[in-house]
NUTOR-47863 format. One line per 8 residues: number of its first residue (from 1); their letters; for each residue y, z, x of N, C-alpha, C. Coordinates in pm, whole numbers. Atoms other than C-alpha are relative to their C-alpha. Layout:
N
NUM> a> Y Z X Y Z X Y Z X  ... $
***
This chain:
297
1> qfvlilil> -122 0 83 0 0 0 127 0 86  -116 -5 -89 236 87 284 27 -137 63  -14 131 -60 170 -250 449 57 -101 -100  -50 91 104 228 -436 120 150 22 -27  -141 -31 24 556 -251 62 84 -48 117  -74 44 -118 663 -324 420 17 -151 1  -8 147 6 579 -692 380 101 -44 -105  -94 34 107 772 -702 52 144 22 43 $
9> lmammltl> -136 -28 -48 1078 -537 209 44 -102 104  -33 100 -102 1066 -775 504 30 -135 -65  -23 127 70 1039 -1070 265 137 -1 -67  -130 -10 66 1340 -946 71 113 -11 103  -103 7 -104 1539 -897 393 14 -142 54  -6 138 -48 1446 -1245 516 68 -92 -101  -64 81 105 1547 -1394 179 151 21 -1  -143 -31 -1 1883 -1215 192 68 -62 122 $
17> inrlisvr> -58 58 -123 1944 -1320 553 10 -152 -12  1 145 18 1847 -1678 468 111 -45 -95  -105 32 97 2082 -1673 172 138 6 66  -129 -15 -67 2370 -1545 383 27 -114 97  -14 110 -96 2309 -1806 652 26 -131 -73  -15 122 78 2276 -2080 390 140 -13 -57  -135 1 58 2602 -1982 220 103 -26 110  -95 17 -110 2780 -1962 555 5 -144 47 $
25> isrpimkl> 4 140 -43 2668 -2315 638 45 -94 -112  -24 94 110 2687 -2479 293 142 8 -56  -133 -13 59 3024 -2338 181 103 -89 69  -94 93 -65 3228 -2520 450 -30 -146 -30  37 138 33 3031 -2836 378 47 -36 -140  -45 25 137 3109 -2804 5 151 -15 -5  -146 10 -4 3478 -2744 78 44 -133 61  -31 128 -62 3485 -3046 309 -26 -114 -97 $
33> nnsvteye> 35 103 98 3312 -3257 45 103 -7 -112  -99 -4 109 3557 -3143 -226 134 -59 44  -128 53 -48 3861 -3222 -10 -6 -151 17  17 145 -15 3723 -3569 69 2 -67 -137  3 56 136 3654 -3631 -302 139 -6 -61  -137 -1 53 4009 -3529 -400 86 -106 68  -76 101 -74 4150 -3753 -129 -32 -139 -52  41 130 50 3948 -4048 -255 51 -27 -141 $
41> egkeseiy> -54 15 135 4076 -3984 -609 151 -18 -1  -143 22 -10 4431 -4025 -482 85 124 -3  -75 -124 1 4529 -3660 -484 48 33 141  -54 -42 -130 4745 -3514 -208 -81 118 52  91 -104 -47 4462 -3322 -46 -11 -5 151  19 -11 -145 4441 -3199 312 -148 17 28  141 -7 -33 4099 -3251 465 -31 138 58  37 -137 -39 3930 -2910 506 -61 0 141 $
49> iggsreir> 59 -21 -133 3851 -2793 860 -39 147 9  48 -137 -8 3635 -2479 890 -150 3 17  143 -15 -17 3287 -2341 936 -42 -7 144  55 6 -134 3072 -2403 1236 72 -107 83  -67 95 -90 3183 -2606 1537 -28 -143 -42  34 136 39 2997 -2914 1417 76 -45 -125  -69 35 125 3153 -2899 1067 150 -15 26  -141 14 -33 3501 -2844 1212 27 -133 69 $
57> hlgrsirk> -14 128 -69 3450 -3143 1439 -7 -116 -100  12 103 103 3339 -3351 1138 128 -9 -83  -123 -3 78 3645 -3242 939 117 -63 74  -108 58 -80 3883 -3327 1223 -16 -152 13  24 145 -13 3719 -3671 1264 38 -73 -130  -34 62 129 3754 -3746 891 151 -3 -21  -146 -6 16 4118 -3631 888 68 -105 88  -57 99 -90 4197 -3848 1191 -23 -142 -53 $
65> sykqntal> 32 131 54 4022 -4145 1030 90 -35 -118  -86 25 116 4222 -4107 707 144 -25 42  -137 23 -48 4550 -4082 897 13 -139 59  -4 135 -56 4465 -4400 1084 -2 -106 -111  5 93 112 4376 -4575 758 133 -6 -72  -130 -4 68 4703 -4460 599 105 -78 80  -96 72 -85 4905 -4589 895 -27 -150 -4  36 141 4 4714 -4917 887 43 -63 -133 $
73> mqkivweq> -39 51 131 4775 -4959 512 152 -17 -8  -145 11 0 5146 -4890 557 46 -121 81  -35 115 -82 5159 -5152 831 -31 -130 -74  37 119 76 4976 -5405 611 100 -25 -112  -97 14 109 5212 -5336 319 132 -51 54  -126 44 -61 5513 -5378 548 -7 -148 38  14 139 -40 5379 -5706 687 -2 -92 -121  3 81 121 5303 -5837 337 137 -9 -64 $
81> terrksel> -135 0 57 5649 -5736 221 90 -97 76  -83 90 -80 5815 -5919 509 -41 -145 -22  46 136 24 5598 -6225 455 43 -48 -137  -41 33 136 5674 -6214 84 149 -35 -6  -143 29 -3 6047 -6198 151 26 -136 65  -19 127 -69 6019 -6489 394 -39 -117 -89  43 107 89 5825 -6698 143 101 -23 -112  -101 12 106 6079 -6624 -130 124 -71 52 $
89> evlqsqin> -119 62 -57 6364 -6721 101 -22 -148 26  30 141 -25 6190 -7044 199 1 -79 -130  3 69 128 6120 -7139 -162 140 -12 -60  -133 -4 61 6469 -7043 -268 99 -91 73  -92 80 -80 6632 -7241 12 -14 -149 -27  26 141 22 6490 -7570 -115 85 -55 -115  -91 48 103 6796 -7653 -326 40 -143 34  -30 140 -21 6863 -8021 -371 147 -20 36 $
97> phflyntl> -141 19 -40 7181 -8109 -176 67 -114 -75  -60 113 71 7228 -8422 -389 92 46 -112  -88 -50 105 7384 -8207 -660 143 15 54  -132 -15 -61 7671 -8125 -424 64 -136 20  -55 132 -24 7714 -8489 -327 44 -67 -131  -33 62 128 7707 -8607 -689 125 62 -61  -118 -67 55 7963 -8346 -790 126 -44 72  -116 46 -75 8199 -8447 -512 36 -144 -36 $
105> divvwmve> -26 137 46 8159 -8810 -621 74 1 -133  -67 -11 130 8259 -8705 -972 146 38 20  -137 -45 -26 8567 -8526 -837 84 -115 55  -72 115 -57 8666 -8831 -632 35 -100 -109  -23 95 110 8628 -9053 -938 112 50 -92  -104 -56 87 8845 -8815 -1145 138 -10 62  -128 9 -70 9117 -8807 -883 50 -144 -1  -39 141 -2 9115 -9186 -852 45 -49 -136 $
113> nekpqdav> -35 39 137 9142 -9217 -1231 106 91 -60  -112 -84 40 9430 -8968 -1244 -39 101 -108  43 -109 88 9241 -8687 -1412 -7 129 83  0 -115 -90 9349 -8396 -1192 -51 128 -66  46 -122 66 9280 -8126 -1452 -153 5 -7  146 5 3 8920 -8242 -1493 -57 22 141  46 -19 -138 8885 -8254 -1113 5 147 39  -13 -143 -28 9013 -7898 -1083 -108 78 -72 $
121> raltalar> 104 -68 78 8774 -7787 -1357 -137 -16 66  128 26 -66 8481 -7951 -1179 -12 77 130  3 -72 -128 8571 -7802 -841 -10 151 -20  9 -144 30 8619 -7456 -995 -142 38 -38  139 -26 39 8278 -7475 -1158 -94 -10 120  84 16 -120 8127 -7598 -829 12 121 92  -20 -117 -86 8282 -7309 -634 -72 121 -57  69 -113 63 8151 -7054 -885 -150 -18 7 $
129> ffriglsk> 143 30 -7 7814 -7227 -885 -58 43 134  51 -35 -132 7773 -7185 -510 25 146 36  -23 -143 -25 7926 -6837 -506 -116 83 -52  113 -73 57 7655 -6710 -738 -130 -43 67  121 49 -65 7394 -6931 -571 -26 66 134  15 -67 -129 7460 -6773 -234 -23 150 -17  17 -143 35 7502 -6415 -369 -22 89 122  9 -80 -123 7540 -6276 -15 -144 16 50 $
137> gktiitvr> 137 -2 -49 7179 -6360 60 -98 78 -87  89 -79 86 7037 -6155 -228 -105 -88 -65  106 68 74 6707 -6254 -385 7 33 -148  -9 -48 138 6771 -6054 -702 146 7 -42  -134 -12 56 7081 -6087 -920 -13 44 -145  4 -37 141 7176 -5983 -1273 -21 -124 -86  15 109 96 7090 -6193 -1575 137 -60 -31  -137 49 26 7465 -6217 -1638 41 -106 103 $
145> deiehvkn> -36 96 -104 7516 -6392 -1302 -85 -126 -8  87 118 12 7216 -6620 -1355 46 -90 -114  -51 78 113 7353 -6729 -1693 132 -68 38  -127 57 -44 7699 -6781 -1543 -23 -117 96  35 106 -94 7542 -6989 -1268 -39 -127 -75  45 116 78 7376 -7218 -1525 117 -60 -78  -116 51 73 7698 -7246 -1727 86 -89 90  -77 81 -93 7882 -7372 -1420 -70 -131 30 $
153> yltiqkmr> 79 122 -25 7603 -7618 -1351 14 -97 -117  -8 87 118 7611 -7752 -1708 140 -56 -21  -137 51 9 7989 -7783 -1700 15 -127 83  -8 117 -89 7956 -8023 -1408 -87 -114 -51  92 103 46 7656 -8209 -1549 51 -69 -126  -53 61 122 7827 -8266 -1882 107 -103 36  -98 98 -47 8112 -8435 -1695 -70 -122 59  70 109 -65 7867 -8639 -1494 -65 -94 -100 $
161> yknkfeyy> 68 81 100 7674 -8758 -1800 93 -44 -112  -101 46 94 8000 -8826 -1987 -29 44 -143  16 -63 132 7931 -8589 -2275 -114 -59 -83  117 48 74 7591 -8731 -2365 -73 112 -73  73 -111 60 7474 -8384 -2461 92 121 -17  -65 -129 18 7586 -8041 -2578 -98 109 43  88 -111 -38 7454 -7708 -2455 43 128 -70  -24 -122 76 7422 -7372 -2628 -75 115 66 $
169> feveeevl> 61 -120 -57 7346 -7020 -2508 -24 103 -111  35 -110 89 7166 -6751 -2708 -55 113 88  36 -105 -97 7162 -6443 -2484 24 136 -64  -14 -136 54 7094 -6090 -2608 83 86 95  -89 -83 -80 7352 -5840 -2490 -76 96 91  73 -102 -75 7089 -5592 -2372 -68 -53 126  67 54 -119 6946 -5831 -2111 98 -31 113  -98 48 -97 7271 -5906 -1927 -1 79 130 $
177> elstlkli> -1 -83 -122 7242 -5614 -1682 -141 22 56  134 -6 -59 6870 -5661 -1616 -2 -86 126  11 78 -123 6756 -5805 -1285 -88 -122 -23  80 122 5 6615 -6152 -1236 -2 -64 138  0 80 -121 6509 -6371 -950 114 -101 -6  -112 92 -5 6798 -6587 -839 -48 -144 -7  22 144 5 6806 -6960 -919 -135 -38 -61  121 43 69 6514 -6977 -1159 32 -82 -126 $
185> lqpivena> -36 74 120 6701 -7116 -1460 54 -139 32  -67 126 -29 6904 -7391 -1295 -97 -117 24  94 112 -16 6603 -7601 -1180 -62 -45 -132  59 35 129 6457 -7586 -1533 102 -77 -84  -106 70 73 6789 -7683 -1691 25 -138 60  -20 128 -67 6825 -7958 -1433 -102 -102 -46  103 91 51 6493 -8110 -1541 28 -41 -144  -30 31 140 6596 -8085 -1907 110 -104 -10 $
193> vaygmefq> -112 95 2 6919 -8271 -1834 -43 -135 56  35 124 -69 6771 -8528 -1594 -97 -85 -82  103 73 75 6473 -8621 -1813 30 -7 -149  -17 -5 144 6572 -8512 -2160 127 -65 -50  -129 49 47 6935 -8628 -2175 34 -139 49  -31 128 -64 6914 -8953 -1980 30 -110 -102  -16 109 97 6883 -9177 -2288 68 48 -129  -73 -48 117 7080 -8961 -2529 139 -62 -3 $
201> dgdgevfi> -131 62 15 7405 -9097 -2665 91 92 -81  -87 -95 67 7604 -8791 -2757 -70 97 -92  72 -90 91 7332 -8626 -2966 -104 85 74  91 -85 -75 7146 -8451 -2685 37 147 -11  -23 -144 12 7108 -8073 -2708 -92 76 95  77 -88 -88 6999 -7810 -2459 33 143 -40  -16 -140 39 6944 -7450 -2568 -55 89 112  43 -98 -100 6924 -7166 -2315 -2 137 -67 $
209> kaylkeek> 17 -128 68 6788 -6838 -2449 -46 106 100  45 -114 -81 6740 -6495 -2292 -14 120 -92  24 -111 91 6583 -6204 -2475 -116 85 52  109 -91 -34 6339 -5914 -2452 -112 -14 -102  116 2 87 5987 -5924 -2590 -111 82 64  108 -86 -50 5728 -5648 -2541 27 44 144  -41 -51 -131 5917 -5504 -2242 -6 -107 109  -6 110 -95 5934 -5847 -2079 129 -76 -20 $
217> lifqvvdn> -121 82 5 6240 -6053 -1993 -43 -145 -15  38 137 31 6208 -6400 -2145 121 -92 11  -97 109 0 6410 -6710 -2059 -67 -121 -65  49 124 58 6370 -7027 -2263 104 -110 15  -85 120 -6 6512 -7374 -2204 -63 -103 -93  52 91 103 6469 -7603 -2505 92 -121 -8  -81 122 15 6583 -7966 -2529 -61 -88 -109  47 93 103 6554 -8239 -2792 -22 -139 57 $
225> gpgimper> 23 127 -68 6469 -8507 -2539 -130 -67 -42  119 78 36 6175 -8751 -2540 -132 75 15  123 -75 -19 5923 -8484 -2445 -82 -50 118  87 33 -113 5635 -8512 -2200 -133 -50 -54  130 53 41 5322 -8722 -2236 -110 100 34  105 -101 -21 5001 -8512 -2266 -62 -4 139  64 9 -132 4850 -8647 -1942 90 59 108  -95 -52 -100 5162 -8571 -1741 19 150 -16 $
233> leeiragk> -15 -143 25 5195 -8232 -1908 -113 79 62  115 -68 -61 4845 -8136 -1796 12 3 151  -19 4 -145 4927 -8245 -1442 104 102 44  -104 -98 -35 5243 -8034 -1442 -56 141 -8  59 -134 15 5054 -7730 -1572 -98 31 111  97 -21 -108 4790 -7779 -1305 66 6 137  -72 -6 -126 5059 -7790 -1037 -22 -121 87  28 119 -80 4966 -8144 -929 123 -88 20 $
241> vvsskkgs> -117 87 -7 5309 -8295 -982 104 62 91  -107 -45 -90 5559 -8262 -699 133 -41 -62  -132 29 57 5926 -8252 -796 43 -142 35  -43 137 -22 6059 -8602 -838 142 -4 53  -135 15 -54 6382 -8742 -704 106 40 -102  -98 -38 102 6554 -8676 -1036 16 149 -8  -2 -144 22 6462 -8311 -1048 49 76 121  -46 -87 -107 6551 -8017 -831 -100 3 113 $
249> gigmrnvg> 90 -21 -113 6410 -7966 -485 -85 123 -20  81 -118 31 6292 -7632 -617 -109 -38 -99  97 48 96 6124 -7776 -926 -66 110 -79  66 -97 87 5928 -7610 -1203 -115 72 69  113 -63 -69 5624 -7549 -987 49 108 96  -59 -94 -94 5840 -7377 -729 46 127 -72  -47 -115 78 5996 -7152 -995 -118 89 -40  118 -78 37 5654 -7048 -1122 -59 75 117 $
257> eriqlayg> 54 -64 -120 5535 -6973 -769 86 120 41  -89 -109 -39 5841 -6759 -698 -16 120 -91  14 -110 95 5800 -6553 -1014 -131 74 25  129 -63 -21 5430 -6490 -951 -7 69 136  -3 -62 -132 5491 -6415 -584 74 134 -6  -80 -122 8 5749 -6153 -680 -61 104 -92  38 -96 103 5591 -5995 -989 -149 0 -36  142 0 32 5224 -6096 -1016 -39 -117 -89 $
265> keygiqie> 53 116 71 5002 -6352 -1186 20 6 -152  -18 -8 145 5068 -6218 -1537 135 -52 -46  -131 56 32 5422 -6357 -1519 6 -144 51  -12 137 -49 5543 -6709 -1461 66 -91 -99  -63 106 78 5621 -7029 -1645 -101 -63 -96  83 69 99 5483 -7192 -1962 78 -121 -50  -64 124 43 5554 -7548 -2075 -66 -48 -129  47 57 126 5522 -7675 -2431 83 -124 -30 $
273> sepdegtc> -73 124 25 5609 -8035 -2514 -84 -95 -82  62 105 79 5532 -8312 -2759 84 -126 16  -78 124 -10 5630 -8679 -2721 93 -15 -120  -105 19 101 5954 -8746 -2915 37 127 -74  -31 -127 67 5975 -8377 -3009 74 97 91  -70 -89 -92 6144 -8230 -2701 -93 88 80  77 -86 -91 6033 -7969 -2452 55 142 -5  -36 -141 -7 6033 -7589 -2443 -67 62 122 $
281> itltqpki> 53 -63 -121 5993 -7410 -2110 36 148 -3  -18 -145 11 5946 -7033 -2107 -30 66 133  17 -77 -123 5992 -6807 -1806 -14 147 -36  27 -140 31 5852 -6455 -1816 9 85 127  -13 -95 -109 5952 -6167 -1588 -8 141 -57  -1 -138 51 5919 -5788 -1615 143 46 -30  -131 -60 31 6203 -5588 -1768 31 106 106  -40 -92 -107 6371 -5419 -1471 151 6 4 $
289> aygqegel> -144 -17 -9 6721 -5275 -1466 48 -40 139  -51 44 -129 6937 -5421 -1190 25 121 90  -12 -112 -94 6928 -5197 -883 -124 85 6  123 -79 0 6580 -5060 -963 -121 -88 32  108 94 -29 6373 -5349 -826 -100 57 100  91 -59 -98 6227 -5141 -543 11 -73 133  -7 48 -137 6177 -5206 -176 -59 -139 18  74 121 -23 5944 -5503 -220 82 -125 -28 $
297> l> -80 117 32 6217 -5731 -353 134 4 70 $
***
């Protein structure tokens, strides 16, 4: 009986010692595991370092690895941001210089035909057009400035096309101080004028709309021109058509690329057109107050 009791007591002591040793080893491992799990879930968690020498070494190695990954991700984000800015600047710089030449030709013609007031009006619109177009190198401007930019453009084009068309603006007041990519409307309006108004004889119409829908900023350019043939429309939607000599050097495809590059694939450009029924082009951007675009833009 004494031997049995002694064996039982020894067994109990061994179980207790084993338990204590197990807890001493497993608790730091559990804490390390929990800190790693929280870190992976995106929580601001410091990697646990404690326990035996081996577990502390493992914790320090994981912490060092995460810091290196964080630094690497920040570097990648910075490089992507810089590349994105460069791509936007390249796309945005492809403005057709022929517009400037054509406008100056118009001014010369007005001066030669003794129409100084019209020449002054054209030059004033041209100066405002390029002032907003340059915008001190900014990529983002207000909707108000973008609309003003298009108004100046249409003022000149109406003179050039000798009043073949009229233009109308329907802009909601609440969108004027929102931010927008610079020079996204003018290339679309340019296409509407170049293709839609070419054969009009005073009855051409171009509507420019800006409004909010489901927390998105929407621009629409609608014309009553000849429309686009289905085959050509499919090519334009597929991005196979390069801007023609009539259109802007930026072009519709370029505008769509710039919007998606800046805001993501869920935004961009949509084209609806029927032969002899006109064309409607819709640009979609996120609703962002001017000055709150963030570092990436």
